[in-house]
C-alpha positions as CSV (number, residue, x, y, z in Angstrom):
1,M,0.0,0.1,0.1
2,K,2.9,2.5,0.7
3,H,4.1,1.7,-2.9
4,I,0.6,2.8,-4.3
5,I,0.7,5.8,-2.3
6,N,4.0,6.7,-3.4
7,G,3.5,6.0,-7.0
8,A,0.2,7.9,-7.1
9,L,1.8,11.2,-5.5
10,A,4.6,11.0,-8.0
11,T,2.3,10.7,-10.8
12,V,0.1,13.8,-9.8
13,L,2.9,15.9,-8.9
14,L,3.9,15.9,-12.7
15,I,0.6,18.1,-13.6
16,G,0.9,21.7,-14.5
17,T,-1.1,24.6,-13.3
18,A,-4.0,26.3,-14.8
19,D,-7.0,28.6,-14.4
20,S,-9.5,27.6,-11.8
21,L,-12.5,25.4,-12.6
22,Q,-14.3,23.3,-10.1
23,A,-14.3,19.6,-9.9
24,Q,-17.6,17.5,-9.6
25,I,-16.3,14.7,-7.5
26,R,-14.1,14.4,-4.5
27,N,-12.9,12.2,-1.9
28,Q,-12.1,13.1,1.7
29,P,-11.6,11.1,4.8
30,F,-14.5,11.1,7.3
31,S,-14.3,13.2,10.1
32,H,-17.1,13.9,12.6
33,Q,-16.0,17.4,13.3
34,Q,-16.2,18.1,9.4
35,Y,-19.3,15.9,8.7
36,Q,-21.3,17.6,11.2
37,K,-20.8,20.9,9.3
38,L,-22.9,19.2,6.4
39,N,-26.1,18.4,8.6
40,E,-28.1,20.9,7.3
41,E,-27.9,19.2,3.7
42,L,-27.4,15.5,4.9
43,Y,-30.3,15.5,7.5
44,S,-32.8,17.9,5.7
45,P,-36.2,16.5,5.0
46,Y,-36.1,18.0,1.7
47,T,-33.1,15.9,0.8
48,R,-32.9,12.1,0.4
49,H,-29.0,11.2,0.9
50,H,-27.9,7.9,2.2
51,T,-26.0,9.3,5.0
52,S,-25.3,6.2,7.1
53,S,-22.1,4.6,5.0
54,K,-19.2,6.9,5.5
55,P,-16.8,8.2,4.0
56,V,-19.2,9.3,1.0
57,L,-18.3,10.6,-2.3
58,F,-18.8,14.0,-2.5
59,K,-20.9,15.0,-5.7
60,G,-23.6,17.3,-6.5
61,A,-25.5,19.1,-4.0
62,L,-23.5,17.7,-1.3
63,L,-20.2,18.8,-3.0
64,D,-21.8,22.3,-3.4
65,K,-22.3,22.3,0.3
66,L,-18.8,21.5,1.1
67,D,-17.6,24.0,-1.3
68,S,-19.7,26.8,0.2
69,I,-18.2,26.0,3.7
70,E,-14.6,26.0,2.5
71,T,-15.1,29.1,0.5
72,A,-16.9,31.0,3.1
73,N,-15.5,34.4,5.1
74,Q,-12.6,34.6,2.3
75,T,-9.9,36.8,3.0
76,M,-9.8,39.6,0.1
77,S,-6.0,39.8,-1.0
78,D,-4.1,39.7,-4.3
79,N,-1.0,38.6,-2.3
80,W,0.0,35.0,-3.0
81,F,1.1,34.2,0.6
82,M,-2.1,35.6,2.0
83,R,-4.3,33.6,-0.3
84,K,-2.3,30.3,0.3
85,I,-2.5,30.8,4.2
86,F,-6.3,31.8,4.3
87,N,-8.0,30.6,1.2
88,E,-6.4,28.2,-1.0
89,H,-4.4,25.0,-1.2
90,L,-0.6,25.1,-1.3
91,I,-0.7,24.0,-5.0
92,E,-3.7,24.0,-6.9
93,V,-4.3,22.5,-10.6
94,E,-7.8,23.1,-12.4
95,K,-8.1,22.2,-15.9
96,E,-11.1,21.1,-18.0
97,D,-10.4,17.5,-17.6
98,H,-8.6,17.3,-14.6
99,T,-8.0,18.9,-10.8
100,F,-5.2,18.5,-8.7
101,Y,-4.3,19.9,-5.1
102,L,-1.4,19.6,-2.6
103,D,-1.1,20.7,1.0
104,V,1.5,20.6,3.7
105,L,-0.1,19.7,7.0
106,P,1.5,20.3,10.4
107,D,0.0,19.2,13.8
108,F,2.2,20.9,16.4
109,Q,0.6,20.8,19.9
110,I,1.9,21.4,23.4
111,G,0.1,21.0,26.7
112,S,0.5,20.6,30.4
113,E,-1.2,18.0,32.7
114,L,-2.7,20.2,35.6
115,I,-4.3,17.4,37.6
116,A,-2.7,14.1,37.7
117,A,0.5,13.3,40.0
118,D,2.5,13.1,36.8
119,K,2.5,16.7,35.9
120,R,4.0,15.9,32.6
121,T,4.3,18.1,29.5
122,T,2.3,16.6,26.6
123,W,3.1,17.6,23.0
124,L,2.6,16.4,19.5
125,N,5.1,17.0,16.5
126,T,3.4,16.0,13.2
127,R,4.4,16.8,9.8
128,G,1.9,15.8,7.1
129,I,1.1,16.1,3.4
130,Q,-2.1,15.6,1.5
131,A,-2.8,15.4,-2.2
132,G,-6.1,15.1,-4.2
133,L,-6.6,14.6,-7.8
134,T,-9.7,14.2,-10.0
135,I,-10.0,13.1,-13.8
136,K,-12.8,13.6,-15.9
137,D,-15.6,13.7,-13.4
138,K,-15.1,10.0,-13.1
139,F,-11.9,9.1,-11.1
140,T,-10.9,10.8,-7.9
141,F,-7.7,10.1,-5.6
142,Y,-7.0,11.4,-2.1
143,G,-3.8,10.4,-0.1
144,N,-2.1,11.7,2.9
145,F,1.2,10.7,4.9
146,F,2.1,11.8,8.3
147,E,5.3,11.4,10.4
148,N,4.7,11.8,14.1
149,Q,6.2,12.1,17.6
150,G,4.5,12.8,20.8
151,V,3.9,12.4,24.4
152,F,0.4,11.8,25.4
153,P,-1.6,11.9,28.7
154,E,-1.0,9.0,31.1
155,H,-4.4,7.2,30.0
156,I,-3.5,7.1,26.3
157,D,0.0,6.2,27.4
158,N,-1.4,3.1,29.0
159,Y,-3.6,2.3,26.2
160,V,-0.7,2.5,23.6
161,A,1.6,0.3,26.1
162,R,-1.4,-2.4,26.3
163,S,-2.3,-2.4,22.6
164,M,1.2,-1.3,21.0
165,V,-0.9,1.0,18.8
166,V,-1.5,4.9,18.9
167,P,-5.3,4.9,19.0
168,G,-6.7,4.8,15.6
169,Q,-3.4,5.5,13.8
170,A,-0.6,2.9,13.7
171,A,1.8,0.8,15.9
172,S,4.3,2.9,17.9
173,K,8.1,2.2,17.6
174,R,8.4,2.6,21.4
175,H,5.1,1.7,22.8
176,T,6.5,1.4,26.4
177,E,8.3,4.7,26.5
178,Q,6.7,7.9,27.2
179,K,8.0,9.4,23.6
180,K,6.0,7.8,21.1
181,D,7.3,7.6,17.2
182,W,4.8,6.4,14.4
183,M,3.7,7.0,10.8
184,Y,0.2,7.3,9.6
185,A,-0.9,7.3,5.9
186,T,-4.5,7.1,3.9
187,A,-5.1,6.3,0.4
188,N,-8.2,6.2,-1.4
189,L,-9.1,5.7,-5.2
190,T,-12.6,5.8,-6.5
191,Y,-14.2,5.3,-9.9
192,D,-17.8,6.7,-10.4
193,F,-19.1,4.5,-13.2
194,S,-22.4,6.5,-13.2
195,D,-24.9,7.7,-10.6
196,Y,-25.8,4.1,-9.8
197,F,-22.6,2.6,-9.2
198,Q,-18.9,3.4,-7.7
199,A,-15.7,1.2,-7.0
200,T,-13.3,2.3,-4.3
201,L,-9.8,0.7,-3.5
202,A,-8.5,2.6,-0.3
203,Y,-6.1,1.9,2.6
204,D,-8.7,4.0,5.1
205,K,-11.6,3.5,7.7
206,N,-15.3,3.0,7.2
207,F,-18.3,3.9,9.2
208,I,-21.8,2.7,9.3
209,G,-24.3,4.8,11.4
210,D,-25.6,8.4,11.8
211,G,-24.3,9.0,15.3
212,Y,-21.0,9.7,16.8
213,R,-20.3,6.3,17.6
214,S,-21.3,3.0,16.0
215,V,-21.8,-0.5,17.4
216,L,-21.6,-1.9,13.9
217,L,-18.8,-0.5,12.1
218,S,-16.8,2.5,13.3
219,D,-13.5,4.6,12.3
220,F,-11.9,3.8,15.6
221,S,-9.3,1.3,14.4
222,S,-6.4,1.9,12.3
223,N,-6.7,2.2,8.5
224,Y,-7.1,-1.2,6.5
225,A,-6.6,-2.2,2.8
226,H,-10.1,-2.6,1.4
227,L,-12.2,-2.7,-1.9
228,K,-15.6,-1.2,-1.8
229,F,-18.6,-1.3,-4.3
230,T,-21.2,0.9,-3.7
231,G,-24.7,0.8,-6.0
232,K,-27.8,2.6,-6.0
233,I,-31.1,1.6,-7.3
234,G,-34.0,4.2,-6.6
235,N,-33.8,4.8,-3.1
236,V,-31.9,1.7,-2.0
237,Q,-28.1,1.9,-1.6
238,Y,-26.2,-1.3,-1.4
239,T,-22.3,-1.1,0.0
240,S,-20.1,-4.3,-0.1
241,I,-16.6,-4.1,1.5
242,W,-13.9,-6.7,1.6
243,A,-11.0,-5.9,4.0
244,Y,-7.5,-7.1,4.5
245,M,-6.6,-6.7,8.3
246,L,-3.9,-7.3,10.6
247,D,-3.7,-8.7,14.2
248,P,-0.5,-7.8,16.3
249,T,-1.5,-10.3,19.0
250,N,-1.1,-13.3,16.6
251,P,2.1,-13.1,14.8
252,R,2.4,-14.8,11.3
253,V,3.9,-17.9,11.2
254,D,7.6,-18.9,10.4
255,S,7.3,-22.2,8.7
256,L,11.2,-22.3,8.7
257,D,11.6,-21.5,12.2
258,S,14.3,-19.1,11.1
259,G,13.7,-16.5,13.8
260,G,12.9,-13.7,11.1
261,R,10.6,-11.0,11.5
262,Y,7.2,-12.0,9.5
263,G,4.7,-9.4,10.9
264,D,1.5,-9.4,12.4
265,G,-1.1,-12.3,11.7
266,I,-3.5,-11.5,8.8
267,K,-7.3,-11.4,9.1
268,W,-10.2,-11.2,6.5
269,G,-13.5,-9.0,6.9
270,A,-16.4,-8.8,4.6
271,F,-19.2,-6.0,5.2
272,Q,-22.4,-5.5,3.7
273,Y,-24.9,-2.7,4.2
274,L,-28.2,-2.1,2.6
275,D,-29.8,1.3,3.0
276,Y,-33.3,2.1,2.0
277,N,-34.8,5.6,2.2
278,V,-38.5,4.9,2.6
279,T,-39.3,8.4,2.5
280,N,-37.5,11.7,2.6
281,R,-37.7,11.3,6.5
282,L,-37.4,7.7,7.2
283,S,-34.3,5.4,6.3
284,V,-33.7,1.9,7.3
285,G,-30.7,0.0,6.8
286,F,-29.5,-3.8,7.2
287,F,-26.1,-4.7,8.2
288,Q,-24.0,-7.9,8.0
289,S,-20.3,-8.6,8.5
290,V,-18.1,-11.6,8.9
291,I,-14.4,-11.9,10.2
292,W,-12.3,-14.8,9.5
293,A,-8.4,-15.8,10.1
294,N,-6.0,-16.0,7.4
295,R,-4.7,-19.1,9.3
296,N,-6.5,-21.2,11.9
297,E,-5.9,-24.6,13.6
298,A,-6.5,-26.2,10.3
299,G,-3.9,-24.4,8.5
300,H,-3.5,-21.6,5.7
301,R,-6.9,-20.5,4.6
302,G,-6.5,-17.2,2.6
303,F,-9.3,-15.1,1.4
304,D,-12.5,-17.2,1.4
305,F,-13.9,-16.6,-1.9
306,N,-17.4,-17.9,-0.5
307,Y,-17.9,-14.3,0.5
308,V,-16.9,-12.7,-2.6
309,S,-20.4,-12.0,-4.1
310,P,-21.4,-8.6,-3.6
311,V,-25.4,-9.3,-4.1
312,I,-26.2,-11.7,-1.5
313,F,-26.4,-11.3,2.4
314,L,-23.6,-13.8,3.8
315,R,-25.5,-15.4,6.4
316,P,-26.4,-18.3,4.4
317,V,-23.1,-18.9,3.1
318,E,-21.4,-18.8,6.4
319,N,-24.2,-21.1,7.8
320,S,-23.5,-23.5,5.1
321,N,-20.1,-24.6,6.8
322,R,-21.7,-26.3,9.8
323,S,-18.5,-25.9,11.8
324,S,-17.5,-22.5,10.7
325,P,-14.6,-20.9,12.5
326,D,-15.9,-17.5,11.2
327,K,-17.2,-14.5,13.5
328,M,-20.7,-13.3,12.1
329,F,-22.8,-10.1,13.0
330,L,-26.3,-8.9,11.9
331,G,-27.4,-5.3,12.4
332,L,-30.0,-2.7,12.0
333,N,-29.5,0.8,11.4
334,A,-32.3,3.8,11.2
335,K,-32.8,7.1,11.2
336,Y,-36.1,9.5,11.2
337,K,-36.0,13.0,10.8
338,V,-38.7,14.2,13.3
339,L,-38.3,17.8,12.7
340,D,-37.1,20.0,9.8
341,N,-33.8,20.2,11.7
342,A,-33.8,17.2,14.0
343,T,-33.1,13.6,13.4
344,V,-33.4,10.5,15.8
345,Y,-31.2,7.5,15.1
346,G,-30.5,4.1,16.5
347,Q,-28.7,0.8,16.0
348,F,-29.0,-2.7,17.0
349,L,-26.3,-5.4,16.7
350,L,-26.8,-9.2,16.9
351,G,-23.8,-11.3,17.5
352,E,-25.5,-14.5,19.1
353,F,-29.2,-14.9,20.3
354,T,-31.2,-17.6,21.9
355,A,-34.9,-16.5,22.2
356,K,-35.7,-18.6,25.2
357,E,-32.9,-17.5,27.1
358,F,-33.3,-13.8,26.3
359,F,-36.8,-13.5,27.3
360,A,-35.8,-15.2,30.5
361,N,-33.8,-12.2,31.4
362,N,-31.2,-14.4,33.0
363,G,-28.0,-13.1,31.8
364,Y,-27.3,-15.9,29.4
365,V,-23.6,-15.6,28.3
366,H,-24.3,-16.3,24.6
367,N,-26.7,-13.5,24.2
368,K,-24.3,-10.9,22.7
369,W,-26.0,-7.8,21.5
370,G,-25.3,-4.0,21.4
371,A,-27.8,-0.9,20.8
372,Q,-27.6,2.9,20.3
373,L,-29.9,5.5,20.4
374,G,-29.5,9.1,19.7
375,A,-30.8,12.6,18.4
376,K,-29.0,15.1,16.5
377,A,-30.1,18.6,15.4
378,F,-28.8,21.5,13.2
379,N,-29.3,25.2,13.5
380,I,-30.9,24.6,16.9
381,F,-32.9,27.3,18.8
382,G,-32.5,29.2,15.5
383,V,-28.9,29.8,15.6
384,K,-27.1,29.2,12.5
385,N,-24.5,26.4,12.5
386,L,-25.1,25.5,16.0
387,N,-25.3,21.5,16.0
388,I,-26.0,19.3,18.7
389,L,-25.9,15.5,19.6
390,G,-27.1,13.4,22.3
391,E,-26.3,9.7,22.4
392,Y,-26.8,6.4,24.5
393,N,-24.8,3.2,23.6
394,M,-24.7,-0.1,25.3
395,V,-23.0,-3.3,24.5
396,R,-23.5,-6.7,26.6
397,P,-20.4,-8.7,27.9
398,Y,-18.3,-10.8,25.5
399,T,-20.3,-9.4,22.5
400,Y,-17.4,-8.8,20.1
401,Q,-15.1,-11.8,21.5
402,H,-14.6,-15.0,19.3
403,Y,-13.2,-18.4,20.6
404,V,-9.8,-17.1,19.5
405,S,-8.7,-13.4,19.1
406,I,-7.3,-14.0,15.3
407,S,-11.1,-14.1,14.2
408,N,-12.7,-11.6,16.9
409,Y,-14.2,-8.2,15.7
410,S,-10.9,-6.2,15.7
411,N,-8.0,-4.8,13.4
412,R,-4.6,-4.1,14.7
413,G,-5.3,-4.6,18.0
414,E,-8.4,-2.3,18.3
415,P,-12.0,-2.8,18.1
416,L,-13.9,-2.3,14.7
417,A,-16.8,-1.1,16.6
418,H,-16.9,0.9,19.8
419,P,-13.5,2.0,21.3
420,R,-14.7,0.5,24.6
421,G,-15.0,-2.9,23.3
422,A,-17.9,-4.5,25.2
423,N,-19.4,-4.8,28.7
424,F,-20.4,-1.1,28.9
425,R,-23.2,1.6,29.1
426,E,-22.4,5.1,27.8
427,L,-24.2,8.5,27.4
428,L,-22.5,11.5,25.7
429,G,-23.3,14.8,24.4
430,I,-21.8,17.1,21.8
431,A,-22.4,20.6,20.8
432,N,-20.6,22.5,17.8
433,Y,-20.9,26.0,16.7
434,S,-19.4,27.9,14.0
435,W,-19.2,31.6,13.7
436,N,-17.1,33.0,10.7
437,R,-13.9,31.4,10.9
438,F,-14.3,30.3,14.5
439,D,-15.1,26.9,15.8
440,F,-16.2,25.8,19.1
441,S,-16.9,22.3,20.3
442,V,-18.0,21.1,23.7
443,Q,-18.2,17.4,24.7
444,G,-19.3,15.5,27.8
445,L,-19.4,11.7,28.5
446,Y,-20.3,9.5,31.1
447,S,-19.6,5.5,30.9
448,R,-20.0,2.6,33.2
449,Y,-17.9,-0.2,32.3
450,G,-16.5,-3.5,33.6
451,T,-12.9,-4.8,33.2
452,D,-11.4,-7.9,33.8
453,E,-10.2,-9.3,37.5
454,A,-6.6,-10.2,38.4
455,T,-6.8,-13.1,41.1
456,P,-4.1,-15.3,42.2
457,S,-5.3,-18.1,39.9
458,G,-5.4,-15.8,36.9
459,I,-7.4,-13.2,35.2
460,I,-11.1,-13.6,35.1
461,N,-12.6,-12.8,31.9
462,W,-15.7,-10.5,32.5
463,G,-16.5,-9.8,28.9
464,G,-15.1,-6.3,28.0
465,D,-11.6,-7.1,26.7
466,I,-12.7,-8.4,23.2
467,F,-9.4,-10.1,22.7
468,Q,-10.2,-12.8,25.5
469,S,-11.9,-16.2,24.4
470,Y,-15.5,-16.2,25.4
471,R,-14.8,-19.8,26.0
472,S,-13.1,-18.5,29.2
473,A,-16.3,-16.9,30.8
474,P,-16.7,-18.0,34.2
475,N,-20.5,-18.0,34.5
476,T,-23.2,-19.2,32.0
477,Y,-25.8,-17.2,33.6
478,G,-26.0,-14.0,35.7
479,N,-23.9,-11.8,33.4
480,K,-24.7,-8.3,33.2
481,I,-23.3,-5.0,31.7
482,G,-20.8,-3.5,33.9
483,Q,-19.8,-6.8,35.5
484,G,-16.2,-7.4,36.9
485,V,-14.1,-4.4,38.3
486,Q,-16.7,-1.4,38.1
487,N,-15.3,1.7,36.4
488,D,-17.2,5.1,36.2
489,L,-15.8,7.4,33.6
490,Y,-16.5,11.2,33.4
491,Y,-14.9,12.8,30.4
492,A,-15.2,16.6,29.1
493,D,-13.6,18.1,26.3
494,F,-13.5,21.7,25.0
495,K,-11.8,23.3,22.0
496,A,-12.0,26.8,20.4
497,A,-10.3,27.1,17.1
498,Y,-9.7,29.9,14.7
499,V,-9.8,28.2,11.2
500,L,-6.9,29.9,9.2
501,N,-7.7,28.0,6.0
502,P,-10.7,25.6,5.6
503,K,-9.4,24.0,2.6
504,Y,-7.1,21.8,4.5
505,N,-8.5,22.7,8.1
506,L,-5.4,24.5,9.0
507,R,-6.4,26.4,12.6
508,L,-5.0,27.7,15.5
509,E,-6.6,25.6,18.5
510,L,-6.9,26.0,22.3
511,G,-8.3,22.8,24.3
512,Y,-8.8,21.4,27.6
513,T,-9.6,18.0,28.5
514,Q,-10.5,16.7,32.0
515,R,-11.0,12.8,32.8
516,Y,-12.0,11.2,36.0
517,N,-12.0,7.2,36.0
518,K,-13.4,6.0,39.3
519,I,-12.4,2.3,39.8
520,E,-13.6,-0.1,42.1
521,N,-11.2,-0.5,45.1
522,Q,-8.4,1.5,43.4
523,P,-7.5,5.2,43.4
524,T,-9.3,7.4,41.0
525,Q,-7.6,8.3,37.7
526,K,-7.5,11.9,37.1
527,S,-6.2,13.9,34.6
528,G,-6.6,17.6,33.2
529,V,-4.6,18.6,30.2
530,I,-4.8,22.0,28.6
531,N,-3.1,22.4,25.2
532,V,-2.5,25.1,22.5
533,G,-1.5,24.3,18.8
534,L,-1.2,24.9,15.1
535,R,-3.3,22.1,13.5
536,S,-4.4,20.7,10.2
537,S,-5.9,17.8,8.5
538,F,-9.2,16.0,8.7
539,R,-8.1,12.9,10.5
540,N,-10.7,11.7,13.3
541,F,-9.3,10.2,16.3
542,Y,-10.7,9.4,19.9
543,G,-9.2,10.2,23.1
544,D,-12.6,9.8,25.0
545,M,-11.9,6.4,26.2
């Protein structure tokens, strides 16, 4: 994938400059902060966009809305330097049959821990680059690359030491040391065959849902290579994704036992999502996924071509193998635009289900499911560009576990759905407001979750750590959300930014994050970090865990 990115960037850099025209399609990584600015177009009852499968291909009215955001409040100047800082891409090529842009993306932050006993100085030193290309309104390419070093707050430090991964990005070269060093890249190539069919080859993330979180498929884990087909007939959109993923907890097998480095274990995933816009207000979507290991007890397996068909649901195929080692999920996603500026949405995920045990309400270990319920609104209280969101998420213990971790619901040692894994309840709220070039955001979160218990005889698997085997669950009945070592997490985050250039989200940002994690029979983890920085890019990373 690195060779693909480098080759594509080298090719597009050969293109010359010209006068300004506007591309008709565009790729851009999914970012909740950026997408919420599109709510007025996406969630209007007078439009019928398919909003649940992200990232979207920007075209038509959606591209017009994005362009209006990026060109608002421009600085009027003929000075080249002023235009590049405040209005334009660093390099812009816009001709009749192709467009190209390139930007340098800094992300420099420095902060201070004010509350924790470890009064560390946090910082981030990121140098990045992004490029975008379109050809004849059919082909579009987006790529970025970041080189990073940084020091994080203690709870992120602990996460990296445990998972060996900087959350949502990549493996750290020094995951047990305070200073982390890592690289991050994205590449996305899409060919728009028609209004009814698109094909995408990407090293990127996907997100299914209309909320901030997703219990189906989220953008929390690191990027993964995948092929995606999107087709639309009438008010129905169908998405099929085939993914090549890695698992650092299961190294690849060295058949010669030479002691060489062979990298992380390989796993595969197939995800299918059918979205039906019943009316301009109501949408219902059906989700299905399957994860399987490249190698298991039976030996090498590779890509399973039983799952290659993009036009059928996978459950009958998986069910035809009576001793299937694969991890299968079914899901439902829905939204309803209750007001002209307000939408309610929800999800339901089903892993395993026994009706008799479910309705007995006895905490049966193999009733594995999760749910989401939320509401969002734009231009709330008549205030232009004031967007709010409230959301509740819950997932039962053991839901994303499998009998071996190489086929669980994860990628690169991180959950493919909710960052918490399982065995939790969560309530969160977010407010965003934009005024001229200023952006403000406030987030609050409360979560109760259970973690595994250390005993003299070993670790007790209470169902939150998705990398444990569900075969090690201690109880068949009596399982409940939050079991094990009880944690109560309180999280608040405030950011204020002045957007220097909306084309590549260059901004001066001031932020404060406070986190309290009350742990049963242990000292409370406390953190309060204030930071300031010069930031750029549309990356979406989560520290609220």
